[in-house]
C-alpha positions as a Markdown table, in Angstrom:
| # | Residue | x | y | z |
|---|---|---|---|---|
| 1 | Met | 24.7 | 52.2 | -31.4 |
| 2 | Met | 23.5 | 53.6 | -28.1 |
| 3 | Asp | 25.8 | 53.4 | -25.2 |
| 4 | Glu | 24.7 | 52.9 | -21.5 |
| 5 | Asp | 24.5 | 56.6 | -20.9 |
| 6 | Asp | 22.2 | 57.1 | -23.9 |
| 7 | Val | 20.0 | 54.2 | -22.7 |
| 8 | Met | 19.8 | 55.6 | -19.2 |
| 9 | Arg | 19.1 | 59.1 | -20.4 |
| 10 | Gly | 16.2 | 57.7 | -22.4 |
| 11 | Arg | 14.9 | 55.8 | -19.4 |
| 12 | Leu | 15.1 | 58.9 | -17.2 |
| 13 | Ala | 13.4 | 61.0 | -19.9 |
| 14 | Ala | 10.5 | 58.6 | -20.0 |
| 15 | Leu | 10.0 | 59.1 | -16.3 |
| 16 | Val | 10.5 | 62.9 | -16.5 |
| 17 | Gly | 7.8 | 63.0 | -19.2 |
| 18 | Phe | 5.2 | 62.6 | -16.4 |
| 19 | Leu | 6.5 | 65.5 | -14.3 |
| 20 | Ala | 4.2 | 68.2 | -15.8 |
| 21 | Ala | 1.1 | 66.1 | -15.4 |
| 22 | Phe | 1.9 | 65.0 | -11.8 |
| 23 | Glu | 2.6 | 68.7 | -10.9 |
| 24 | Ala | -0.4 | 70.1 | -12.7 |
| 25 | Pro | -2.9 | 71.8 | -10.3 |
| 26 | Gly | -5.9 | 69.5 | -9.8 |
| 27 | Phe | -4.3 | 66.4 | -11.4 |
| 28 | Glu | -5.8 | 63.2 | -10.1 |
| 29 | Phe | -4.1 | 59.9 | -10.5 |
| 30 | Gly | -7.5 | 58.2 | -10.6 |
| 31 | Arg | -10.6 | 57.9 | -8.6 |
| 32 | Trp | -12.3 | 55.6 | -6.2 |
| 33 | Arg | -15.5 | 53.9 | -7.2 |
| 34 | Lys | -17.9 | 53.4 | -4.4 |
| 35 | Arg | -19.7 | 50.3 | -3.5 |
| 36 | Glu | -22.8 | 50.0 | -5.7 |
| 37 | Thr | -25.8 | 47.8 | -5.9 |
| 38 | Val | -26.0 | 46.5 | -9.4 |
| 39 | Glu | -29.2 | 44.6 | -8.9 |
| 40 | Pro | -30.9 | 43.1 | -5.8 |
| 41 | Gly | -28.3 | 40.9 | -4.1 |
| 42 | Val | -25.5 | 41.9 | -6.4 |
| 43 | Ile | -23.0 | 44.6 | -5.2 |
| 44 | Thr | -19.7 | 45.8 | -6.4 |
| 45 | Met | -16.9 | 46.5 | -3.9 |
| 46 | Pro | -15.1 | 49.8 | -3.7 |
| 47 | Gln | -12.3 | 49.9 | -6.2 |
| 48 | Phe | -9.7 | 52.3 | -7.5 |
| 49 | Glu | -9.8 | 53.2 | -11.2 |
| 50 | Pro | -6.5 | 54.7 | -12.3 |
| 51 | Gly | -6.7 | 57.5 | -14.9 |
| 52 | Glu | -5.2 | 57.3 | -18.4 |
| 53 | Thr | -2.0 | 59.1 | -17.2 |
| 54 | Ala | -1.6 | 56.6 | -14.3 |
| 55 | Leu | -2.0 | 53.7 | -16.6 |
| 56 | Ala | 0.5 | 55.2 | -19.0 |
| 57 | Phe | 2.9 | 55.7 | -16.2 |
| 58 | Val | 2.7 | 52.0 | -15.1 |
| 59 | Arg | 3.0 | 50.9 | -18.7 |
| 60 | Met | 6.1 | 53.1 | -19.2 |
| 61 | Ala | 7.7 | 51.8 | -16.0 |
| 62 | Tyr | 7.5 | 48.2 | -17.3 |
| 63 | Glu | 8.6 | 49.1 | -20.8 |
| 64 | Glu | 11.6 | 51.1 | -19.7 |
| 65 | Ala | 12.7 | 48.5 | -17.1 |
| 66 | Trp | 11.9 | 50.6 | -14.1 |
| 67 | Val | 10.1 | 47.6 | -12.7 |
| 68 | Arg | 12.5 | 44.9 | -12.0 |
| 69 | Gly | 11.6 | 41.2 | -12.5 |
| 70 | Asn | 14.4 | 39.5 | -10.8 |
| 71 | Phe | 14.3 | 41.4 | -7.5 |
| 72 | Asp | 13.0 | 40.4 | -4.1 |
| 73 | Trp | 11.0 | 43.5 | -3.7 |
| 74 | Pro | 9.0 | 42.3 | -0.6 |
| 75 | Ala | 12.2 | 41.8 | 1.4 |
| 76 | Trp | 13.7 | 45.1 | 0.2 |
| 77 | Ser | 10.6 | 47.0 | 0.9 |
| 78 | Ser | 11.1 | 46.7 | 4.6 |
| 79 | Ser | 14.8 | 47.4 | 4.5 |
| 80 | Lys | 16.3 | 50.6 | 6.1 |
| 81 | Glu | 17.2 | 51.8 | 2.6 |
| 82 | Ala | 13.7 | 51.4 | 1.3 |
| 83 | Ile | 12.1 | 53.0 | 4.3 |
| 84 | Arg | 14.5 | 56.0 | 4.2 |
| 85 | Leu | 13.8 | 56.5 | 0.5 |
| 86 | Arg | 10.1 | 56.3 | 1.0 |
| 87 | Asp | 9.9 | 58.5 | 4.1 |
| 88 | Asp | 12.6 | 61.1 | 3.8 |
| 89 | Pro | 12.3 | 63.5 | 0.9 |
| 90 | Gln | 16.0 | 64.5 | 1.3 |
| 91 | Val | 17.1 | 60.9 | 0.9 |
| 92 | Leu | 14.9 | 60.5 | -2.1 |
| 93 | Ala | 16.3 | 63.7 | -3.6 |
| 94 | Ala | 19.8 | 62.0 | -3.6 |
| 95 | Ala | 18.7 | 58.6 | -4.8 |
| 96 | Ser | 20.5 | 56.7 | -7.6 |
| 97 | Ala | 18.7 | 55.4 | -10.7 |
| 98 | Glu | 19.0 | 51.9 | -9.3 |
| 99 | Gln | 17.3 | 53.0 | -6.0 |
| 100 | Leu | 14.5 | 54.7 | -8.1 |
| 101 | Ala | 14.0 | 51.4 | -10.0 |
| 102 | Lys | 13.8 | 49.4 | -6.7 |
| 103 | Leu | 11.3 | 51.9 | -5.2 |
| 104 | Leu | 9.2 | 51.9 | -8.3 |
| 105 | Thr | 9.2 | 48.2 | -8.4 |
| 106 | Val | 7.9 | 48.0 | -4.8 |
| 107 | Leu | 5.2 | 50.7 | -5.4 |
| 108 | Ile | 3.9 | 49.2 | -8.6 |
| 109 | Arg | 4.0 | 45.6 | -7.5 |
| 110 | Gln | 2.3 | 46.5 | -4.1 |
| 111 | Asp | -0.5 | 48.0 | -6.1 |
| 112 | Arg | -1.4 | 44.6 | -7.4 |
| 113 | Phe | -2.0 | 43.4 | -3.9 |
| 114 | Val | -3.3 | 46.5 | -2.2 |
| 115 | Glu | -6.0 | 48.4 | -4.0 |
| 116 | Gly | -5.1 | 52.0 | -4.5 |
| 117 | Ala | -1.5 | 51.7 | -3.1 |
| 118 | Leu | 0.0 | 53.5 | -6.1 |
| 119 | Asn | -2.5 | 56.3 | -5.7 |
| 120 | Gly | -1.5 | 56.6 | -2.1 |
| 121 | Ala | 2.1 | 56.9 | -3.2 |
| 122 | Phe | 1.1 | 59.7 | -5.6 |
| 123 | Glu | -1.0 | 61.5 | -3.0 |
| 124 | Ala | 1.9 | 61.3 | -0.5 |
| 125 | Gly | 4.1 | 63.0 | -3.1 |
| 126 | Leu | 6.3 | 60.0 | -3.5 |
| 127 | Leu | 5.8 | 59.4 | -7.2 |
| 128 | Thr | 6.3 | 63.1 | -8.0 |
| 129 | Gly | 9.5 | 63.0 | -5.8 |
| 130 | Ile | 10.7 | 60.0 | -7.8 |
| 131 | Val | 10.1 | 61.8 | -11.1 |
| 132 | Arg | 11.8 | 65.0 | -9.9 |
| 133 | Arg | 14.8 | 63.0 | -8.9 |
| 134 | Ala | 14.9 | 61.4 | -12.3 |
| 135 | Ala | 14.9 | 64.9 | -13.8 |
| 136 | Gly | 17.9 | 65.7 | -11.6 |
| 137 | Leu | 19.7 | 62.6 | -12.7 |
| 138 | Met | 18.9 | 63.3 | -16.3 |
| 139 | Asn | 20.2 | 66.9 | -16.1 |
| 140 | Ser | 23.5 | 65.7 | -14.4 |
| 141 | Arg | 24.1 | 63.3 | -17.4 |
| 142 | Gln | 24.0 | 66.1 | -20.1 |
C-alpha cells in the first residue's frame, strides 16, 4: 500500500519527467497557425497548436491531479499569492506542492479561454520553473 509520501513522489516525478524536454535547446511547446483562406469566403482564424509534449503535459496534469476540480481558480488567480508565484522566480522556487497545483490549475484552465495562454506561460519560463520546483520538492522527499 502506498502512503501519502509515495503518492506525492509519484506525482512530482510525473511533473519532473518533462524537465529535460522543456530545457532542451530549441524545444517548442507548439506553434501558431496563421489565418488561412480555405476557399473563397472561408477563412480560418489564427490558432495555437500544442505539440505532442505539450499535450502530454496537460494530460499528465489532469491524470496526476495537478489540475484541481473543486478550486475557485479565477478568484485565486488574482490573489497576492498567485501573482507573486507567477511573477517572482524566487517565490516560485520556494513553492509548496499545493501552490504548484493551484498555479498549474490556473494556467491550464486559462488556456481553455485564452488561445495560447499555456504557451505564453512556457515562453515566460513559468512552466519550466514549476517543473524545476517539483524536482526540488521530489529531491527533498528522498
